[in-house]
C-alpha positions in Angstrom: 51.7 184.3 130.6 55.3 183.5 129.7 54.4 179.8 129.5 51.5 180.5 127.3 53.7 182.5 124.9 56.1 179.6 124.8 53.3 177.2 123.9 52.1 179.5 121.2 55.6 180.0 119.8 56.1 176.2 119.7 52.8 175.6 118.0 53.7 178.3 115.4 57.1 176.7 114.8 55.5 173.3 114.3 53.0 174.8 111.9 55.7 176.6 109.9 57.7 173.4 109.8 54.8 171.4 108.4 54.0 174.0 105.7 57.7 174.4 104.9 57.6 170.7 103.9 54.4 171.3 101.8 54.7 170.0 98.2 52.7 170.2 95.0 51.1 167.5 93.0 49.9 167.6 89.4 46.9 165.4 89.0 45.2 164.2 85.7 41.6 163.6 86.5 38.9 162.0 84.4 36.3 164.6 83.5 33.4 162.7 85.1 35.1 163.0 88.5 35.4 166.9 88.4 32.8 167.6 91.1 34.0 165.2 93.8 37.7 165.8 93.0 37.4 169.6 93.5 35.9 168.9 96.9 38.5 166.3 97.8 41.4 168.4 96.7 40.2 171.4 98.8 39.9 169.2 101.9 43.3 167.6 101.3 45.0 171.0 100.9 43.4 172.3 104.1 44.4 169.2 106.0 48.0 169.0 104.8 49.2 172.3 103.4 50.1 170.6 100.1 49.0 172.2 96.8 46.9 170.2 94.3 46.9 171.2 90.7 44.0 169.6 88.8 43.6 168.9 85.1 40.4 167.5 83.9 39.8 165.7 80.6 39.5 162.5 78.6 41.4 159.5 80.0 42.6 158.5 76.5 44.2 161.9 76.0 45.8 161.8 79.4 47.3 158.4 78.7 48.9 159.7 75.4 50.2 162.8 77.2 51.8 160.8 80.0 53.4 158.5 77.4 54.9 161.6 75.8 56.3 162.9 79.1 53.6 165.1 80.5 54.4 166.2 84.1 51.5 164.5 85.8 52.3 162.7 89.1 48.9 161.0 89.7 46.3 159.8 87.3 42.6 159.2 88.2 41.3 157.5 85.1 37.7 156.8 84.0 38.6 153.2 83.5 41.0 150.5 84.7 42.7 149.8 81.4 44.9 152.9 81.1 46.3 152.7 84.6 47.1 149.0 83.9 48.7 149.9 80.6 50.8 152.6 82.3 51.9 149.9 84.8 52.9 147.6 81.9 54.7 150.6 80.2 56.8 151.1 83.4 55.5 154.6 83.9 53.8 154.1 87.2 55.0 153.2 90.7 54.7 149.4 91.1 51.8 148.3 93.3 50.2 151.8 93.5 47.2 151.1 91.2 43.7 150.9 93.0 40.0 151.4 92.2 38.9 154.7 93.6 35.3 154.6 92.2 32.9 152.6 90.1 30.9 154.9 87.8 27.2 154.9 87.1 25.8 155.8 83.7 22.7 157.9 83.3 20.5 159.0 80.4 19.8 162.6 81.2 17.9 165.6 79.8 17.9 169.2 81.2 14.2 169.2 80.4 12.0 167.9 83.3 9.8 165.0 82.2 11.5 164.2 78.9 13.4 161.1 80.0 11.3 158.4 81.6 12.5 156.2 84.5 13.0 153.2 82.2 14.7 154.9 79.2 11.8 154.0 76.9 12.3 157.4 75.1 15.3 155.7 73.3 12.9 153.3 71.5 10.2 155.9 70.9 12.7 158.2 69.2 10.9 161.3 70.3 14.1 163.5 70.4 16.3 165.2 67.8 19.8 164.8 69.1 21.4 162.5 71.7 24.9 163.2 73.1 27.5 160.5 73.7 31.1 160.7 74.7 33.6 159.6 72.1 33.9 155.8 72.8 37.5 155.9 71.4 38.5 158.2 74.3 35.9 158.0 77.0 34.8 154.8 78.9 31.4 156.3 79.5 31.0 156.5 75.7 31.9 152.8 75.5 29.3 152.0 78.1 26.6 154.1 76.3 27.3 152.2 73.0 27.0 148.9 74.9 23.6 149.9 76.3 22.2 150.9 72.9 23.5 147.6 71.4 21.9 145.5 74.2 18.6 147.2 73.6 18.9 146.7 69.8 18.8 150.5 69.2 22.3 151.3 68.0 21.4 151.5 64.3 18.2 153.6 64.8 19.8 156.0 67.3 23.2 156.5 65.6 22.0 159.1 63.0 20.9 161.3 65.9 24.2 161.1 67.8 26.5 164.0 68.6 29.8 163.1 70.1 31.6 164.9 72.9 35.4 164.7 73.1 34.9 163.8 76.8 32.1 163.4 79.3 32.3 167.1 80.3 31.7 168.3 76.7 28.9 165.7 76.4 27.2 167.1 79.5 27.5 170.6 78.0 25.8 169.5 74.8 22.8 168.4 76.9 22.8 171.2 79.5 22.8 173.9 76.8 20.1 172.2 74.7 22.3 171.4 71.8 21.2 167.8 72.4 17.8 166.9 73.8 19.3 164.2 76.0 22.6 162.3 76.5 24.4 159.5 78.2 26.6 161.1 80.9 28.1 160.2 84.3 25.6 160.2 87.1 28.1 162.2 89.2 27.6 165.2 86.9 23.9 165.5 87.8 23.8 164.1 91.3 24.9 165.8 94.6 24.2 164.5 98.1 22.3 161.5 96.6 19.8 163.6 94.7 19.3 164.5 91.0 20.1 168.1 90.7 17.9 169.0 87.8 16.1 167.7 84.7 14.9 164.1 84.1 16.9 160.9 84.1 17.1 157.2 83.7 19.8 155.6 85.8 21.1 152.8 83.6 21.2 149.4 85.3 24.7 148.2 85.7 23.8 144.9 83.9 23.5 146.7 80.6 27.1 147.6 80.3 30.6 146.5 81.5 31.3 147.9 85.0 33.0 151.3 84.8 35.9 150.6 87.2 37.8 153.8 87.7 41.4 153.3 88.8 44.0 155.6 90.1 47.8 155.2 89.8 50.8 156.9 91.2 53.1 157.8 88.3 56.8 157.6 88.4 57.1 161.4 88.4 55.1 161.3 91.7 57.1 158.7 93.5 58.7 160.2 96.5 56.6 163.3 96.3 54.8 163.6 99.7 51.8 165.5 98.1 51.3 162.8 95.4 51.7 159.9 97.7 49.7 161.6 100.4 46.8 162.3 98.0 46.8 158.7 96.7 46.4 157.5 100.3 43.8 160.2 101.2 41.6 158.9 98.4 41.3 155.6 100.2 40.0 157.1 103.5 36.4 156.7 104.7 35.9 160.4 104.6 36.7 160.5 100.9 34.7 157.4 100.1 31.6 159.1 101.6 32.1 162.1 99.3 32.5 159.8 96.3 29.3 157.9 97.2 27.3 161.2 97.5 28.0 161.8 93.8 26.4 158.5 92.8 29.5 156.3 92.5 30.0 152.9 94.1 33.2 152.2 95.9 
């Protein structure tokens, strides 16, 4: 019994020591990655005892905020350009940038049967409003504009466009019926490899520039065990499986 108590006491001390070293990381996350990142962060906290503080939004806004001294320690961008620029600006830890996901674009409607599997509804024009993320801030908005251009539909569709500040707001426009359909991230309507609701056309990758989503450890996160630990955790097979289940490539 005495030996058992000693083992329990030792284990408790080890656990206390581990959690005493727990740190906190502030993460700026592209809005399209909200679903998987919440799951990943919860798993990481449980496994390490570290605390993860998540902020979701447009990558363009995060870039501007980081340039102006925002206290983020890790950025998960919706593109590969902003992490690269932060590297050039000297605001990230050298050699820390990596691609954590490759996004998929989808034309989605909350109404079953409205969007056909080939996206022909775009040419037919049988809708009132279409939502698109602001291409000046959101890479998924850029991709949407490329798709419309390649299909020769940009001029005809443009009068029906409503623009979301980011992909999350764009999704809300469609989900609430303020727009009949919209170009969003597949991850927003896919879970465990299945479309969660409505109707959709998964846009072929050949119709737009690949949406490579890069992460980068910022200078404010260098030496922070939570920030560095989360960056490494994102590269594990367990996390890659979660990311794929939301419709991303990796």
